[in-house]
Backbone as a chain_set.jsonl record, in Angstrom:
{"seq": "MTRFTISISEYDDKAKALMEYLKTLDFITIEEMSANEYELSEEEFEAVNRGLKDIDEGRVYSDEEVKKRIRSKIESF", "coords": {"N": [[-10.615, -16.662, -6.757], [-7.401, -15.277, -6.897], [-5.963, -12.105, -6.555], [-3.362, -10.184, -7.912], [-1.111, -7.443, -7.881], [0.917, -5.811, -10.129], [3.429, -3.593, -10.897], [4.514, -2.104, -13.796], [6.933, -0.634, -15.806], [6.183, 1.419, -18.487], [8.103, 2.138, -20.221], [10.16, 0.39, -20.335], [11.672, -2.064, -22.217], [11.868, -4.828, -21.687], [9.873, -5.129, -19.783], [7.63, -4.461, -21.296], [7.687, -6.577, -23.111], [7.221, -8.702, -21.386], [4.578, -8.085, -20.583], [3.243, -8.383, -23.023], [3.582, -11.13, -23.398], [2.174, -12.119, -21.137], [-0.39, -11.354, -21.853], [-1.035, -13.265, -23.715], [-1.752, -15.496, -22.334], [-4.439, -17.458, -21.386], [-5.532, -17.617, -18.843], [-5.077, -15.342, -17.434], [-6.043, -12.12, -16.531], [-5.778, -8.824, -17.526], [-5.725, -5.608, -16.276], [-5.368, -2.335, -16.994], [-4.09, 0.39, -15.173], [-3.989, 3.783, -14.506], [-1.486, 6.072, -13.262], [-2.813, 7.981, -11.832], [-4.855, 6.677, -10.527], [-3.748, 5.749, -8.251], [-3.436, 7.849, -6.598], [-3.712, 9.707, -3.555], [-6.561, 10.753, -1.669], [-7.43, 14.104, -0.63], [-7.98, 14.088, 2.106], [-6.778, 11.651, 2.912], [-4.119, 12.222, 2.265], [-3.593, 14.339, 4.043], [-3.867, 12.963, 6.466], [-1.714, 11.174, 6.334], [0.384, 13.03, 6.368], [-0.03, 14.124, 8.948], [0.6, 11.89, 10.482], [3.32, 11.567, 9.805], [4.316, 13.916, 10.889], [3.807, 13.444, 13.594], [5.647, 11.363, 14.007], [8.077, 12.72, 13.523], [8.011, 14.474, 15.681], [8.212, 12.844, 17.823], [5.963, 11.581, 18.85], [5.212, 8.736, 19.217], [4.692, 5.188, 19.743], [6.228, 2.28, 21.005], [6.146, -1.116, 19.806], [5.968, -2.932, 21.915], [5.012, -1.245, 23.961], [2.482, -0.6, 22.995], [1.285, -3.123, 23.005], [1.295, -3.593, 25.803], [-0.426, -1.541, 26.663], [-2.819, -2.295, 25.409], [-3.229, -4.814, 26.577], [-3.59, -4.005, 29.221], [-5.95, -2.475, 28.999], [-7.768, -4.481, 28.226], [-7.682, -6.151, 30.49], [-8.787, -4.424, 32.335], [-11.46, -4.495, 31.814]], "CA": [[-9.568, -16.099, -7.563], [-6.443, -14.434, -6.185], [-5.593, -10.932, -7.347], [-2.022, -9.657, -7.697], [-0.855, -6.166, -8.529], [2.289, -5.695, -10.605], [3.689, -2.313, -11.549], [5.473, -2.293, -14.886], [7.26, 0.599, -16.515], [5.811, 1.386, -19.898], [9.265, 2.543, -21.003], [11.146, -0.687, -20.28], [11.388, -3.037, -23.275], [11.652, -6.15, -21.091], [8.561, -5.087, -19.141], [6.622, -4.512, -22.362], [7.694, -7.948, -23.635], [6.538, -9.52, -20.389], [3.146, -7.81, -20.683], [2.74, -9.012, -24.254], [3.51, -12.56, -23.134], [1.074, -12.367, -20.209], [-1.656, -11.189, -22.586], [-1.316, -14.467, -24.501], [-2.199, -16.561, -21.435], [-5.898, -17.356, -21.247], [-5.961, -17.614, -17.438], [-4.679, -14.074, -16.835], [-6.787, -10.927, -16.937], [-4.949, -7.644, -17.3], [-6.434, -4.338, -16.189], [-4.423, -1.231, -16.906], [-4.467, 1.462, -14.26], [-3.107, 4.935, -14.633], [-0.872, 6.503, -12.008], [-3.805, 8.785, -11.112], [-5.698, 5.813, -9.707], [-3.042, 5.489, -7.009], [-3.311, 9.084, -5.842], [-4.465, 9.792, -2.316], [-7.507, 11.853, -1.541], [-6.905, 15.176, 0.211], [-8.095, 13.627, 3.495], [-5.746, 10.639, 3.122], [-2.846, 12.921, 2.209], [-3.45, 15.062, 5.305], [-3.671, 11.972, 7.527], [-0.326, 10.717, 6.229], [1.245, 14.115, 6.844], [-0.153, 14.189, 10.411], [1.373, 10.771, 11.006], [4.744, 11.881, 9.651], [4.63, 14.964, 11.867], [3.866, 12.759, 14.891], [6.929, 10.655, 14.063], [9.127, 13.741, 13.658], [7.934, 15.113, 16.993], [8.376, 11.83, 18.861], [4.685, 11.078, 19.38], [5.08, 7.36, 18.732], [4.742, 4.157, 20.766], [6.862, 1.038, 20.565], [5.271, -2.277, 19.69], [5.774, -3.461, 23.264], [4.162, -0.329, 24.721], [1.113, -0.756, 22.485], [0.788, -4.396, 23.533], [1.023, -3.412, 27.236], [-1.632, -0.713, 26.803], [-3.981, -3.109, 25.018], [-3.412, -5.816, 27.636], [-4.131, -3.278, 30.383], [-7.354, -2.146, 28.699], [-8.546, -5.725, 28.257], [-7.771, -6.593, 31.87], [-9.636, -3.516, 33.107], [-12.865, -4.805, 31.544]], "C": [[-8.678, -15.234, -6.671], [-6.042, -13.308, -7.11], [-4.211, -10.459, -6.933], [-1.918, -8.32, -8.408], [0.618, -6.102, -8.881], [2.423, -4.343, -11.277], [4.789, -2.519, -12.579], [5.673, -0.972, -15.597], [6.901, 0.456, -17.988], [6.982, 1.727, -20.806], [10.337, 1.466, -21.062], [10.772, -1.764, -21.296], [11.131, -4.433, -22.717], [10.274, -6.213, -20.432], [7.463, -5.18, -20.186], [6.542, -5.919, -22.945], [6.987, -8.889, -22.681], [5.029, -9.327, -20.471], [2.548, -8.468, -21.921], [2.617, -10.523, -24.075], [2.325, -12.879, -22.227], [-0.284, -12.259, -20.892], [-2.017, -12.426, -23.397], [-1.855, -15.612, -23.645], [-3.68, -16.393, -21.138], [-6.391, -17.322, -19.804], [-5.571, -16.334, -16.705], [-5.528, -12.959, -17.413], [-5.934, -9.719, -16.58], [-5.824, -6.407, -17.332], [-5.398, -3.241, -16.055], [-4.975, -0.166, -15.976], [-3.482, 2.599, -14.445], [-2.531, 5.292, -13.265], [-1.87, 7.305, -11.181], [-4.673, 7.935, -10.194], [-5.048, 5.474, -8.377], [-2.945, 6.728, -6.14], [-4.202, 9.064, -4.604], [-5.471, 10.925, -2.39], [-6.866, 12.91, -0.644], [-6.913, 14.748, 1.678], [-7.013, 12.592, 3.819], [-4.359, 11.274, 3.174], [-2.579, 13.657, 3.524], [-3.204, 14.109, 6.469], [-2.236, 11.437, 7.507], [0.618, 11.787, 6.753], [1.166, 14.291, 8.352], [0.667, 13.082, 11.057], [2.871, 11.015, 10.917], [5.186, 12.945, 10.646], [4.727, 14.359, 13.269], [5.192, 12.029, 15.053], [8.059, 11.642, 14.293], [9.172, 14.337, 15.055], [7.932, 14.104, 18.143], [7.098, 11.301, 19.467], [4.408, 9.692, 18.793], [5.163, 6.403, 19.919], [5.427, 2.927, 20.183], [5.811, -0.065, 20.497], [4.96, -2.835, 21.073], [4.855, -2.57, 24.088], [2.703, -0.446, 24.278], [0.507, -2.04, 23.034], [0.437, -4.281, 25.018], [-0.252, -2.61, 27.444], [-2.885, -1.509, 26.46], [-4.28, -4.141, 26.097], [-4.058, -5.175, 28.862], [-5.606, -2.94, 30.19], [-8.239, -3.376, 28.804], [-8.744, -6.195, 29.701], [-8.677, -5.71, 32.716], [-11.128, -3.756, 32.862], [-13.268, -5.965, 32.387]], "O": [[-9.174, -14.537, -5.786], [-5.808, -13.519, -8.301], [-3.919, -10.346, -5.743], [-2.571, -8.1, -9.428], [1.474, -6.316, -8.022], [1.614, -3.989, -12.135], [5.859, -3.043, -12.268], [4.715, -0.281, -15.945], [7.277, -0.516, -18.642], [6.872, 1.62, -22.028], [11.328, 1.624, -21.776], [9.673, -2.314, -21.24], [10.266, -5.148, -23.222], [9.59, -7.232, -20.515], [6.476, -5.891, -19.994], [5.45, -6.404, -23.242], [6.242, -9.772, -23.106], [4.278, -10.302, -20.433], [1.462, -9.045, -21.859], [1.654, -11.128, -24.548], [1.557, -13.799, -22.508], [-1.217, -12.986, -20.551], [-3.184, -12.621, -23.734], [-2.362, -16.597, -24.182], [-4.125, -15.333, -20.698], [-7.562, -17.026, -19.566], [-5.718, -16.25, -15.486], [-5.711, -12.862, -18.627], [-5.43, -9.611, -15.462], [-6.57, -6.18, -18.286], [-4.63, -3.226, -15.094], [-6.168, 0.139, -15.99], [-2.274, 2.379, -14.529], [-3.044, 4.855, -12.235], [-1.785, 7.31, -9.953], [-5.174, 8.431, -9.185], [-5.712, 4.968, -7.471], [-2.412, 6.653, -5.033], [-5.289, 8.486, -4.605], [-5.261, 11.922, -3.081], [-5.87, 12.636, 0.026], [-5.96, 15.016, 2.409], [-6.401, 12.651, 4.885], [-3.53, 10.917, 4.011], [-1.469, 13.605, 4.054], [-2.415, 14.415, 7.363], [-1.622, 11.27, 8.56], [1.549, 11.484, 7.499], [2.181, 14.578, 8.988], [1.346, 13.307, 12.059], [3.609, 10.704, 11.851], [6.292, 12.885, 11.181], [5.617, 14.713, 14.041], [5.797, 12.073, 16.124], [8.906, 11.429, 15.161], [10.245, 14.668, 15.558], [7.681, 14.464, 19.293], [7.138, 10.634, 20.501], [3.497, 9.509, 17.986], [5.654, 6.777, 20.984], [5.23, 2.581, 19.018], [4.725, 0.054, 21.065], [3.812, -3.172, 21.365], [4.011, -3.069, 24.833], [1.796, -0.394, 25.108], [-0.641, -2.052, 23.477], [-0.59, -4.802, 25.455], [-1.069, -2.95, 28.3], [-3.899, -1.404, 27.151], [-5.432, -4.327, 26.488], [-4.967, -5.746, 29.463], [-6.412, -3.099, 31.107], [-9.321, -3.33, 29.39], [-9.845, -6.591, 30.085], [-9.267, -6.171, 33.693], [-11.965, -3.271, 33.623], [-14.417, -6.404, 32.325]]}, "num_chains": 1, "name": "protein.A"}
């Protein structure tokens, strides 16, 4: 089975109509999730903020630089 996630506004009439239609299809299972289920843990939130700070302060590497570093590490083994 393949799982898809769709976010639908509960205030949009077209979105509500779509949900009602989807509920009539026997091959679709709908699980409602509250916005709270998408919240980050304190640790995750802090990690994201550290990453954003690194970006702001220029502590980033280009894709090419990362590839070169990985290639160098592999070759050194």
